[in-house]
C-alpha positions as YAML, in Angstrom:
chain: A
units: angstrom
residues:
- id: 1
  name: MET
  ca: [26.05, 21.25, 20.09]
- id: 2
  name: ARG
  ca: [25.91, 21.24, 16.32]
- id: 3
  name: PRO
  ca: [22.86, 22.74, 14.65]
- id: 4
  name: VAL
  ca: [20.40, 20.33, 13.27]
- id: 5
  name: THR
  ca: [19.91, 20.80, 9.40]
- id: 6
  name: ALA
  ca: [18.23, 18.37, 6.79]
- id: 7
  name: ALA
  ca: [21.73, 16.42, 6.52]
- id: 8
  name: THR
  ca: [21.83, 15.77, 10.25]
- id: 9
  name: PRO
  ca: [18.84, 14.41, 11.82]
- id: 10
  name: ALA
  ca: [17.87, 15.05, 15.37]
- id: 11
  name: PRO
  ca: [19.19, 12.66, 18.06]
- id: 12
  name: TYR
  ca: [15.78, 11.48, 18.82]
- id: 13
  name: VAL
  ca: [15.31, 10.48, 15.34]
- id: 14
  name: VAL
  ca: [18.26, 8.62, 15.01]
- id: 15
  name: ALA
  ca: [17.51, 6.98, 18.37]
- id: 16
  name: ALA
  ca: [13.97, 5.76, 17.03]
- id: 17
  name: ARG
  ca: [15.69, 4.58, 13.68]
- id: 18
  name: TRP
  ca: [17.93, 2.36, 15.63]
- id: 19
  name: ALA
  ca: [15.51, 0.98, 18.09]
- id: 20
  name: ALA
  ca: [13.32, 0.09, 14.92]
- id: 21
  name: VAL
  ca: [16.05, -1.64, 13.40]
- id: 22
  name: ALA
  ca: [17.32, -3.47, 16.47]
- id: 23
  name: SER
  ca: [13.65, -4.61, 17.36]
- id: 24
  name: LEU
  ca: [13.23, -5.72, 13.60]
- id: 25
  name: ILE
  ca: [16.59, -7.79, 13.54]
- id: 26
  name: GLY
  ca: [15.35, -8.98, 17.20]
- id: 27
  name: LEU
  ca: [12.06, -10.29, 15.30]
- id: 28
  name: ILE
  ca: [14.18, -12.09, 12.55]
- id: 29
  name: VAL
  ca: [16.58, -13.62, 14.93]
- id: 30
  name: LEU
  ca: [13.79, -14.81, 17.42]
- id: 31
  name: GLY
  ca: [11.67, -16.13, 14.65]
- id: 32
  name: LEU
  ca: [14.42, -18.39, 13.46]
- id: 33
  name: VAL
  ca: [15.88, -19.47, 16.53]
- id: 34
  name: TRP
  ca: [12.37, -20.22, 17.84]
- id: 35
  name: GLU
  ca: [11.19, -22.27, 14.76]
- id: 36
  name: LEU
  ca: [14.44, -23.83, 13.97]
- id: 37
  name: TRP
  ca: [15.96, -24.81, 17.45]
- id: 38
  name: LEU
  ca: [14.26, -23.94, 20.50]
- id: 39
  name: ALA
  ca: [10.38, -24.86, 20.08]
- id: 40
  name: PRO
  ca: [9.86, -25.82, 16.28]
- id: 41
  name: THR
  ca: [6.38, -26.85, 15.34]
- id: 42
  name: GLY
  ca: [6.79, -29.44, 12.47]
- id: 43
  name: ARG
  ca: [9.98, -29.84, 10.52]
- id: 44
  name: GLY
  ca: [10.77, -25.91, 11.17]
- id: 45
  name: THR
  ca: [8.94, -24.76, 8.09]
- id: 46
  name: LEU
  ca: [7.40, -21.92, 10.26]
- id: 47
  name: ALA
  ca: [10.87, -20.45, 10.06]
- id: 48
  name: LEU
  ca: [9.69, -19.04, 6.61]
- id: 49
  name: LYS
  ca: [7.60, -16.48, 8.30]
- id: 50
  name: VAL
  ca: [10.62, -14.35, 9.00]
- id: 51
  name: LEU
  ca: [11.16, -13.63, 5.16]
- id: 52
  name: PRO
  ca: [8.70, -10.89, 5.00]
- id: 53
  name: LEU
  ca: [10.54, -9.10, 7.92]
- id: 54
  name: CYS
  ca: [13.68, -9.13, 5.95]
- id: 55
  name: ILE
  ca: [12.22, -6.98, 3.11]
- id: 56
  name: PRO
  ca: [11.95, -3.84, 5.02]
- id: 57
  name: LEU
  ca: [15.41, -3.99, 6.71]
- id: 58
  name: ALA
  ca: [17.02, -2.16, 3.74]
- id: 59
  name: GLY
  ca: [14.51, 0.77, 3.95]
- id: 60
  name: LEU
  ca: [14.84, 1.11, 7.50]
- id: 61
  name: LEU
  ca: [18.66, 1.20, 7.21]
- id: 62
  name: LYS
  ca: [18.21, 3.82, 4.41]
- id: 63
  name: SER
  ca: [15.84, 5.62, 6.34]
- id: 64
  name: ARG
  ca: [13.02, 5.64, 3.88]
- id: 65
  name: MET
  ca: [9.60, 7.13, 5.30]
- id: 66
  name: TYR
  ca: [7.22, 4.78, 3.33]
- id: 67
  name: THR
  ca: [9.16, 1.90, 4.79]
- id: 68
  name: TYR
  ca: [8.40, 2.99, 8.39]
- id: 69
  name: ARG
  ca: [4.74, 3.88, 7.64]
- id: 70
  name: TRP
  ca: [3.86, 0.10, 6.09]
- id: 71
  name: LEU
  ca: [6.19, -1.66, 8.59]
- id: 72
  name: SER
  ca: [4.32, -0.15, 11.46]
- id: 73
  name: LEU
  ca: [1.17, -1.77, 9.88]
- id: 74
  name: MET
  ca: [2.75, -5.17, 8.85]
- id: 75
  name: VAL
  ca: [4.01, -5.61, 12.46]
- id: 76
  name: TRP
  ca: [0.54, -6.28, 13.83]
- id: 77
  name: LEU
  ca: [0.33, -9.52, 11.78]
- id: 78
  name: TYR
  ca: [3.40, -10.62, 13.82]
- id: 79
  name: PHE
  ca: [1.88, -9.26, 17.17]
- id: 80
  name: THR
  ca: [-1.16, -11.23, 16.72]
- id: 81
  name: GLU
  ca: [0.63, -14.32, 15.93]
- id: 82
  name: GLY
  ca: [2.65, -13.82, 19.23]
- id: 83
  name: VAL
  ca: [-0.29, -13.17, 21.30]
- id: 84
  name: VAL
  ca: [-2.27, -16.39, 20.01]
- id: 85
  name: ARG
  ca: [0.70, -18.42, 20.63]
- id: 86
  name: ALA
  ca: [1.51, -17.00, 24.01]
- id: 87
  name: TRP
  ca: [-2.17, -18.31, 25.11]
- id: 88
  name: SER
  ca: [-2.26, -21.56, 23.07]
- id: 89
  name: ASP
  ca: [1.32, -22.96, 23.30]
- id: 90
  name: LYS
  ca: [3.10, -24.59, 25.90]
- id: 91
  name: ALA
  ca: [6.47, -23.73, 27.21]
- id: 92
  name: PRO
  ca: [8.87, -22.73, 25.96]
- id: 93
  name: GLY
  ca: [6.97, -21.59, 22.92]
- id: 94
  name: ASN
  ca: [4.64, -19.37, 25.07]
- id: 95
  name: TRP
  ca: [7.59, -17.41, 26.62]
- id: 96
  name: LEU
  ca: [9.09, -16.99, 23.07]
- id: 97
  name: ALA
  ca: [5.86, -15.85, 21.89]
- id: 98
  name: LEU
  ca: [5.79, -13.17, 24.66]
- id: 99
  name: ILE
  ca: [9.13, -11.77, 23.51]
- id: 100
  name: GLU
  ca: [7.97, -11.57, 20.07]
- id: 101
  name: VAL
  ca: [4.93, -9.51, 21.29]
- id: 102
  name: ALA
  ca: [7.20, -7.27, 23.14]
- id: 103
  name: LEU
  ca: [9.61, -6.75, 20.32]
- id: 104
  name: CYS
  ca: [6.30, -5.88, 18.17]
- id: 105
  name: ILE
  ca: [5.33, -3.22, 20.45]
- id: 106
  name: VAL
  ca: [8.86, -1.76, 20.66]
- id: 107
  name: LEU
  ca: [9.03, -1.71, 16.65]
- id: 108
  name: PHE
  ca: [5.80, -0.11, 16.19]
- id: 109
  name: VAL
  ca: [6.60, 2.62, 18.97]
- id: 110
  name: ALA
  ca: [9.76, 3.12, 17.31]
- id: 111
  name: CYS
  ca: [8.46, 3.34, 13.85]
- id: 112
  name: THR
  ca: [5.56, 5.78, 14.88]
- id: 113
  name: PHE
  ca: [7.93, 7.89, 16.80]
- id: 114
  name: HIS
  ca: [10.40, 7.97, 14.08]
- id: 115
  name: ILE
  ca: [7.64, 9.19, 11.58]
- id: 116
  name: ARG
  ca: [6.16, 11.92, 13.48]
- id: 117
  name: LEU
  ca: [9.70, 13.43, 14.64]
- id: 118
  name: ARG
  ca: [10.82, 13.29, 11.00]
- id: 119
  name: LEU
  ca: [7.60, 15.06, 10.13]
- id: 120
  name: LYS
  ca: [7.87, 17.55, 12.89]
- id: 121
  name: ALA
  ca: [11.67, 18.25, 11.80]
- id: 122
  name: GLY
  ca: [10.58, 18.81, 8.37]
- id: 123
  name: LYS
  ca: [8.15, 21.33, 9.15]
- id: 124
  name: ALA
  ca: [10.51, 23.03, 11.25]
- id: 125
  name: LEU
  ca: [13.04, 23.28, 8.61]
- id: 126
  name: GLN
  ca: [10.75, 24.55, 5.83]
- id: 127
  name: PRO
  ca: [10.92, 28.31, 5.36]
- id: 128
  name: ASN
  ca: [8.14, 30.59, 5.61]
- id: 129
  name: PRO
  ca: [7.24, 31.08, 1.61]
- id: 130
  name: ASP
  ca: [6.32, 34.75, 1.66]
- id: 131
  name: ASN
  ca: [8.81, 35.65, 4.50]
- id: 132
  name: THR
  ca: [6.46, 37.97, 6.22]
- id: 133
  name: THR
  ca: [4.72, 38.05, 9.51]
- id: 134
  name: HIS
  ca: [1.02, 38.17, 9.62]
- id: 135
  name: PRO
  ca: [-0.77, 40.76, 11.82]
- id: 136
  name: PRO
  ca: [-3.09, 39.49, 14.31]
- id: 137
  name: SER
  ca: [-6.93, 38.98, 13.24]
- id: 138
  name: PRO
  ca: [-8.87, 41.82, 14.99]
- id: 139
  name: SER
  ca: [-11.12, 40.68, 17.61]
- id: 140
  name: VAL
  ca: [-14.89, 41.62, 17.18]
...
């Protein structure tokens, strides 16, 4: 096993990154297929809802921490849309909405795990600034 350095992220960080990328791509594809072919509402203009999801894709692929942070907040808009349409739409739209909800949950969990694991790994790699050990404080 090779050591984990700043250049090589931990396997869990990589797994969380790819889970986030896969679920984001899944949301984009689902939104397009849903609104253009499977259960379109109107003339397919709701397919434009996937455009904001295309913006963070580059940041995820470049592993930018800021992108993971704001995407974990933005995904709740799509979660809300999925929940509303799951209970107000008819089949197959409600089933597609439940898939959207599941993908949103996976994306949120993957983003939060990625952030936490990267912050934890970053703290572990930071050297002690004074390189001394502190004696235990005396008990009173």
